N, C-alpha and C positions, 0 to 999 in steps of 0.2 A: 384177062383171064375173064370168061363170060361165068358170073356168080348166077348158077340155076338154083333157084330157091328149093327146089324138092330134091338135091344132092349137095349139100351144105357140106364142106371142108373142113376137117377139125385138124389144128397144129398143135402138138405140145411142144412147150418152149422150155427148156432147161439149162439156164447158165451156169457153168462150172470153171472152177478153179482148183486143181489137186483135189480130184474126187475120184481118182482111180478106185479106191477101196468100195465106191458105193454106186458109181454110176452104172455098173450092168445092173445091178439089182433095181434101180432106178427106172432105167428103160424097159428092162423085162416087166417090171410092173404097169406101167401105162400101156405097154403093147398089150398087155393081156386086158387091161381093163377097157382099151378103146382100140381094138385091133385095126380099124380102118384108118386111124389118124396115122398122121407124119409124124416122126419124132425127130426134133432138132435139139442138138447138142452144140451150145455155143461156148469154146474153150476160151479163156481168157488168161493166156500165156502160163498155162500149167507146166510143173516142172518135172510131174511123174506121168505115168503112162494114160493119164484121162481120154486122150485122144484116140491112140490104138484100141482101148477098152470098149470105148463108146462105139466106134466104126464095128468093132468084132460082134456088139450086141445089137446092131443093125440100126442104130441111129444115124440120121444126116448128121454131119460133124462140119461145123464151120468155126471159124476162129475170129476174135475180136482183139487186136492189138493194145487198144487204149484200156489201161487197167481200171476195173472197178464195176461192179455190178450194173450201175446206172448206164455207162458207156456201152454193157451187153443187151442190156434192156432196149435201149435207144437202135442199136444196130439189127436186133432180134423183131423190133416192131417195122423196120423201115423195110428190112428184106424178105420175110415171112409173109406169104399171101394166102389167106385162108377165110371162111366165114366164120370160124369159131376158135378162140386161143384157148389152151389150158397153160399156166404158167407154175413152174415149181421149181425149188431148188434141186439139185445132182445129186443130194446128201442122203438118199432115201429116209429123210424123217417125215414126209407127208404121204397120207394115204392115198394111193392111186386109184384103189377100190370105188371110192365114192366119186370118182370124177365123171362117170357115165350120169348118175344122178344130178350133178351140177349142171352138166351141160343140157340134162332135159330142162330142169328146172329155169336155166336163163332163158332157153327160146321158148317156152311154154308160156312164162311170166312176163316176155318182152323186156329182159333186164339187159343192160349194157356191162356190169361186173358182177361177179359174185365172189366174196372172199372167205375163204376157209378160215375161221378162227379156229385157233390150235388149243386143243385139249390134252395135255400132255399125262400120258399114263406112267411114265418111269420118271423117277427121280431125276435122273441127270440128262433129260431130254431137253429140258427148258430151265436155264440157270436161275435163282432167285432174283439176281440183280437184274436180268433182263424182264423177268414177269414185274417187278416192281417199276421199272424203265418204260416199258410198254403201257402200264396202266397210269403213270404220269403223263406222258405224251399224248396218250388218247385223250386225258382230262383236257390236257391243255389246248390240242386241237380243236376240242368241242367248244371250249371255253372261246378260242379265237374264231372260230366259223360259223358256229351254231350248232353244228351237230357234228357227228363223229362216227366212227367205226368201233367195234367191241376190240378189233387187232389190227390196228393200223399198220403194223410191221410184218405181217403174215405174207409169206411169199407164194402161198398158193392161191391162185385167182384165175378166174373163168371171164375171159373177154368175148364181147362181140366185136365184129370188125370194126364198126364205125369208133368204138372208143381205140381201139389200137390205132387205128389211121388217122385218129383227130388229136392224138395225146402227143403235144411236144415237149418231149424228154429232154429235160436239161440236167439233170441231176449225174453224178459221176459215179458216187458210191451207193454202199446201203440205204443212203435216205431215199432212195428212187422209189420206196414203197410210199413214203410220206407225200411224194409229190403224185402220186399216183391217185392217192386218196383225195387230196386235194382239186386235184382235175376233176374229181366225180362230183366232189361236193358244190364246187364253184359253176357247174355247168347244171346242177341239179339233176344228175343222168339218175334213172331208175336202177337201183342197185340193191342188193341182198346180201345177207350173211349165212353160211352153213357151218356147224361145227363138226371138226375132223378131228381125228387122231393125230397128235403129233408125237413121234415115234424116236427113241433114240438113235444117235447115229451108229452105223455097223463099226465093226473092230477095225481100227486103222484109219478112220475118218475125223478131221478136227475140225473145230468151228474156225472160221475166220475173224467172229465178230469179237470186238473188244468193247465190252460195256461202257467205259466212260468216255473212250475216245469217239466211239462211231454215236455214242448219246449225245455228244458235244455237238458233233456233225451234224444231227437229227435236229436238235434244238435250234440250232444256227438256221438251218432249211426252214423250219416251220417261220422263224422271225422273218427271214427274207421273202418268203412265200407270203406272210401278213402285210409286209411292206409294199409287196408289188400288187396284192390282190385288194386290200383293203387300205389305201395310201390316205384317204379323209380321216380314218380312224387313227391310223399311225401318226400322221403328222399332227392331227390335231390334238395327241395326246402329249407331244413333243410340245408343241406350242403351249399348252395348258401348263406343264411342268415349268416352262420358261415363265410365264405370266406369274404364277404362283412365287417362284424364287423372285421376282422382280419386285413383288406387292410384299414379301417379307423384307426385302432389303428397304423397299419405301417406308417402312411405316415408323421408323426412328425418324427419318426425315420430314415426314408429316407432322410429327409431334414438336420437333422442335422449331418447324416452321409455325405451328399453331401457336408457341410460345414465346418466341423471341422475331419472329418475321423474316428470318434470316435460313440459308442453307448454307452452313459450313462445310459440307461433307461433298463437295461438287463431283469428284469421282465417282462417289457411290452413286448419284443423282444421274450421272452420264450412264454408268453400268446399267442401272435399273430401266432407263428409257432405251438403250441399246437391247437389251433382253426383249423387251417387249416388241421392239421392231421386227428382231428375228422371230420372236412369237408368231406375230401378223405374218411373216414371210411364211412360215412353216403351214399356217392355216391354208394360206391361198396356192400355195405348192401341192398340199392335198386337195384343195378342191380342182384344179386344173388337172392332176394325176387321176383323181378319180373319175372326171370326163373321159380320158384316155382310156382309162382300164375299162371302162363301161363300154367303148367302143369296140376294143381288143377284145372284151368277152364275148360282144354279139357277133364279131367275125370269126371265133372260136365256135360258136352254137350253131353258127350258119355251115361251117366245115363240118362240124357234127353231124349235121342234119342232112347234109349232102351224100352220107354213106346208107345204105340200106341197113335197117336192123335186122336181128333174127324174126324170121317169120313162122307161121303156124306150120306151114308144108316142111319146114325145115325140122319141125317137132316130130315129126312121123318118121324122118329117117333118123334123127337123133335116138329115138326111141328104139329102132332097128338095129343100131349101132351098140346097144348096151348089151353084153354076153350075158348078164345075169340079170334076174328080177331085180326091179327097184325096189330101193330099201332107204329108209333115212336114221343115220345114227340116233341114239337116243338122245333126245332133246335136241335135234337139230330143227331150226324154224323153217322147216318145209311148207 
């Protein structure tokens, strides 16, 4: 496909699982907001009429058999070829009317991703447990990686082509949003955020999220990504902890030796020495892996730079695609 800078293509990506009650409304909303975009619905083994309803609504319907949102996103990013991507959930909770604004902003500011931070107006739109979990995980991500997003779990995102085609999606489930955020932070991509309304689900549509189960999976994903992306700090912390334990075990030994000139608790001395050795090995493992990660990050950066980003000529076309006058929601950082 020859990517004409003056005629960018826009793809709307909607991963779905049992969204018969909401998918038609979602497709219609994005069709009205972005009339020239191609809308893709990727069904993930739905047991209801999601496929039939989405196809009747005019979407291009495809199927991913491997269960989990991460698997669906990986398939979407691999299969769909476009210049700009709008990703949202198929449950009609995200506001499609702001999509043209976000597309124009992505292009005009040369960004690679815009995250739609959710502002919930209905009490039942965003459960309290999810709000608290989101804040905790967002804070944790900021502490681990130095910076973060306001809403790392938002499924409403606008991507450039070079983000999508350089993202090695590895997650299988709902932790995919965390991996996307870490990918942007690690490569220091130009990104932005914009407030968007988060609406209650339509009647008959139910959330598939489990606050505690998915929260644990996301926390595990952050820990794994930290081990992979920050090996020196991760293994250095393990080594420091082992050294501290060894020193605590050694204090009584040193006191006894100073008083008697003997080391009566030989097993404790051997254990302390073993802990120090393992601590040193952790430190060197972290140093070696840090070099490997640096080289891998350089390769990812080169793959990212090999794909052209949004252009100013594309902006003109994006403005023409907007069916309504551009406006920003109150408080949005435009």
